[in-house]
C-alpha positions as CSV (number, residue, x, y, z in Angstrom):
1,X,-23.3,-2.7,7.7
2,X,-21.0,-3.2,10.6
3,X,-19.5,-0.2,12.4
4,X,-16.0,0.8,11.4
5,X,-13.2,-1.1,13.2
6,X,-12.3,0.9,16.2
7,X,-8.9,0.7,17.9
8,X,-10.2,-0.9,20.9
9,X,-11.5,-3.9,18.8
10,X,-8.0,-4.9,17.8
11,X,-6.1,-7.3,20.3
12,X,-3.5,-5.5,22.2
13,X,0.1,-5.5,21.1
14,X,3.3,-3.5,21.1
15,X,6.1,-3.0,18.7
16,X,9.2,-4.5,19.4
17,X,12.5,-2.6,19.4
18,X,14.1,-2.8,16.1
19,X,16.1,-6.1,15.5
20,X,18.2,-7.2,12.4
21,X,20.1,-5.4,10.1
22,X,17.2,-4.4,7.9
23,X,15.3,-3.0,10.9
24,X,18.2,-1.2,12.0
25,X,18.9,0.4,8.7
26,X,15.3,1.6,8.5
27,X,15.4,2.9,11.9
28,X,18.6,5.1,10.9
29,X,16.9,6.2,7.7
30,X,13.5,7.2,9.2
31,X,15.3,9.1,12.1
32,X,18.7,10.4,10.9
33,X,18.0,11.2,7.5
34,X,14.6,12.9,7.7
35,X,15.8,16.2,9.4
36,X,18.3,16.9,6.5
37,X,15.6,16.5,4.0
38,X,13.3,18.7,6.0
39,X,16.0,21.3,6.3
40,X,16.9,21.2,2.6
41,X,13.1,21.8,1.8
42,X,12.9,24.7,4.3
43,X,16.1,26.4,2.9
44,X,14.8,26.2,-0.6
45,X,11.6,27.9,0.4
46,X,13.7,30.5,2.1
47,X,15.7,31.0,-1.1
48,X,12.3,31.4,-2.9
49,X,11.1,33.9,-0.5
50,X,14.3,36.1,-0.4
51,X,15.6,35.9,-3.9
52,X,12.7,34.4,-5.9
53,X,11.9,37.7,-8.0
54,X,15.6,38.0,-8.9
55,X,16.0,34.5,-10.1
56,X,15.4,33.3,-13.7
57,X,12.6,31.0,-14.6
58,X,15.2,28.2,-15.2
59,X,16.4,28.5,-11.5
60,X,12.7,28.0,-10.2
61,X,12.4,24.9,-12.4
62,X,15.6,23.6,-10.6
63,X,14.2,24.3,-7.2
64,X,10.8,22.8,-7.9
65,X,12.8,19.7,-9.2
66,X,14.7,19.5,-5.9
67,X,11.5,19.8,-3.9
68,X,9.8,17.2,-5.9
69,X,12.8,14.7,-5.3
70,X,13.1,15.5,-1.5
71,X,9.4,14.8,-1.2
72,X,9.8,11.6,-3.1
73,X,12.8,10.6,-0.9
74,X,10.5,11.0,2.2
75,X,7.9,8.9,0.6
76,X,10.4,6.3,-0.1
77,X,11.7,6.3,3.6
78,X,8.1,6.1,4.8
79,X,7.5,3.1,2.7
80,X,10.7,1.5,4.1
81,X,9.3,2.1,7.6
82,X,6.0,0.5,6.7
83,X,7.6,-2.3,5.3
84,X,9.9,-2.9,8.4
85,X,6.7,-2.8,10.6
86,X,5.2,-6.0,9.0
87,X,7.9,-7.9,10.8
88,X,7.9,-6.0,13.8
89,X,4.2,-6.2,14.5
90,X,3.7,-7.9,17.8
91,X,-0.3,-8.0,17.7
92,X,-1.9,-11.3,18.8
93,X,-2.9,-13.5,16.0
94,X,-6.7,-13.7,16.1
95,X,-9.5,-15.0,14.1
96,X,-10.6,-12.1,11.5
97,X,-13.9,-12.2,9.7
98,X,-13.2,-10.6,6.2
99,X,-16.6,-9.9,5.2
100,X,-17.5,-7.2,7.9
101,X,-13.8,-6.1,7.5
102,X,-14.4,-5.4,3.9
103,X,-17.8,-3.8,4.4
104,X,-16.0,-1.3,7.0
105,X,-13.2,-0.7,4.5
106,X,-15.8,0.1,1.6
107,X,-17.4,2.6,3.8
108,X,-14.1,4.3,4.3
109,X,-13.5,4.3,0.5
110,X,-17.1,5.6,-0.2
111,X,-15.7,8.8,-1.8
112,X,-13.6,6.9,-4.3
113,X,-16.4,4.5,-5.0
114,X,-18.7,7.1,-5.9
115,X,-16.1,9.0,-7.9
116,X,-15.2,5.9,-10.1
117,X,-18.7,4.7,-10.1
118,X,-17.5,1.5,-8.7
119,X,-19.4,-1.6,-8.5
120,X,-17.9,-3.8,-5.6
121,X,-18.8,-7.6,-5.1
122,X,-17.6,-10.1,-2.7
123,X,-18.6,-13.5,-1.8
124,X,-17.6,-16.5,0.3
125,X,-15.2,-14.5,2.4
126,X,-13.5,-16.7,5.1
127,X,-12.4,-16.2,8.6
128,X,-8.6,-15.8,8.6
129,X,-6.0,-16.2,11.3
130,X,-3.8,-13.2,11.3
131,X,-3.3,-9.7,13.0
132,X,-5.7,-6.9,12.7
133,X,-3.4,-4.2,11.8
134,X,-1.6,-6.1,9.0
135,X,-4.8,-7.5,7.3
136,X,-6.3,-4.0,7.2
137,X,-3.1,-2.6,5.6
138,X,-3.2,-5.5,3.0
139,X,-6.6,-4.7,1.9
140,X,-6.1,-1.0,2.0
141,X,-3.1,-1.2,-0.3
142,X,-5.0,-3.3,-2.7
143,X,-8.1,-1.1,-2.9
144,X,-5.8,1.9,-3.1
145,X,-3.9,0.5,-6.0
146,X,-7.2,-0.3,-7.8
147,X,-8.6,3.2,-7.4
148,X,-5.3,4.8,-8.4
149,X,-5.2,2.8,-11.7
150,X,-8.8,2.8,-12.6
151,X,-9.3,4.4,-16.2
152,X,-12.8,3.5,-16.9
153,X,-16.2,3.8,-15.5
154,X,-18.0,1.9,-14.1
155,X,-15.0,0.4,-12.2
156,X,-15.9,-3.3,-11.2
157,X,-14.2,-4.9,-8.2
158,X,-14.7,-8.5,-7.3
159,X,-13.3,-10.1,-4.2
160,X,-13.7,-13.7,-3.8
161,X,-12.1,-16.8,-2.0
162,X,-12.0,-20.5,-2.1
163,X,-10.4,-23.1,0.3
164,X,-7.0,-24.6,-0.1
165,X,-6.1,-28.2,0.8
166,X,-3.4,-27.0,3.2
167,X,-5.8,-25.1,5.6
168,X,-5.4,-21.9,3.8
169,X,-7.9,-19.7,2.0
170,X,-7.0,-18.3,-1.4
171,X,-8.5,-14.8,-1.9
172,X,-8.5,-12.9,-5.2
173,X,-9.1,-9.2,-5.8
174,X,-9.9,-8.5,-9.2
175,X,-10.5,-5.3,-11.1
176,X,-11.1,-4.0,-14.6
177,X,-8.6,-1.2,-14.5
178,X,-5.8,-0.2,-17.0
179,X,-3.8,-3.4,-16.1
180,X,0.0,-3.8,-15.9
181,X,2.3,-4.4,-18.8
182,X,3.6,-7.8,-19.3
183,X,7.2,-6.6,-19.0
184,X,6.7,-5.3,-15.5
185,X,4.9,-8.4,-14.0
186,X,7.9,-10.2,-12.8
187,X,9.1,-7.2,-10.8
188,X,6.0,-5.4,-9.6
189,X,6.1,-6.8,-6.1
190,X,9.6,-5.7,-5.5
191,X,10.2,-2.7,-3.6
192,X,10.3,0.6,-5.6
193,X,9.4,-1.0,-8.8
194,X,6.5,0.9,-10.2
195,X,4.4,-0.7,-13.1
196,X,3.4,2.9,-14.4
197,X,5.8,5.9,-14.2
198,X,2.7,8.3,-14.3
199,X,1.3,7.4,-10.9
200,X,2.4,9.5,-8.0
201,X,3.3,6.5,-5.7
202,X,6.9,5.3,-5.2
203,X,6.1,1.6,-6.1
204,X,6.1,0.0,-2.7
205,X,2.4,-1.2,-2.2
206,X,2.8,-4.4,-3.6
207,X,6.0,-5.4,-1.9
208,X,4.2,-4.5,1.5
209,X,1.4,-6.6,0.6
210,X,3.5,-9.5,-0.3
211,X,5.5,-9.1,2.9
212,X,2.3,-9.3,4.9
213,X,1.0,-12.4,3.2
214,X,4.4,-14.3,3.5
215,X,4.6,-13.4,7.3
216,X,1.7,-16.0,7.6
217,X,3.4,-18.6,5.3
218,X,1.3,-17.5,2.4
219,X,2.0,-16.5,-1.1
220,X,0.9,-13.7,-3.3
221,X,0.8,-13.5,-7.2
222,X,-0.3,-10.8,-9.6
223,X,-1.9,-11.7,-13.1
224,X,-2.7,-8.7,-15.4
225,X,-3.5,-7.9,-18.9
226,X,-2.9,-4.2,-20.1
227,X,-6.0,-2.4,-20.6
228,X,-8.1,-5.5,-19.2
229,X,-7.5,-5.5,-15.5
230,X,-5.5,-7.2,-12.9
231,X,-6.2,-10.1,-10.5
232,X,-4.1,-10.0,-7.2
233,X,-4.3,-13.4,-5.4
234,X,-2.8,-14.6,-2.1
235,X,-3.3,-17.1,0.7
236,X,-3.8,-16.8,4.4
237,X,-4.3,-19.4,7.1
238,X,-7.8,-20.1,8.2
């Protein structure tokens, strides 16, 4: 087992200043709207402390609903910031061996693996040319989705790869989780489009994953059968 990836192992790089309309919009959202949301949540807490005993149960429900939606908006803003960082990442492109990277990530997810009795296999993982931070984010998103949508034990996860004719590697991440309803497959990679309303996420993970892959000229596709599992396949340059 290799040692976890340390910050000093990543190639040096700095974030560029926001550029383009989307980046400017995200900058405004993340900085200017966060404070009003924080104030709204704080005043709700103060109202609860000062008038909580006098308010009817229905009012408490309304306040909880406001808190829940304020928190959801914060999560959506954070997702937009993460999406914008894909284009702004200025790390050097370098060769990344996926096998030791996966070993490190599986160590990071040891609790989830134990909890879900997960059996993880990976073979033929190539060396790709990309940026450390974004490739780590890519696999963390995919693994997080798998653990969040696991509904059976043991959970089986298989990560495999094959060579493409255009100098790219096709990598597939497969699981036997609850799967995705066919009606959602066409939109599941769009920002804030969830495949399951019961999950606590805001539906941004696959949109960010797709943006990462497309940054390197690759493509990402999702195949799934409800109750059977999901396969996320994408290409990266080698």
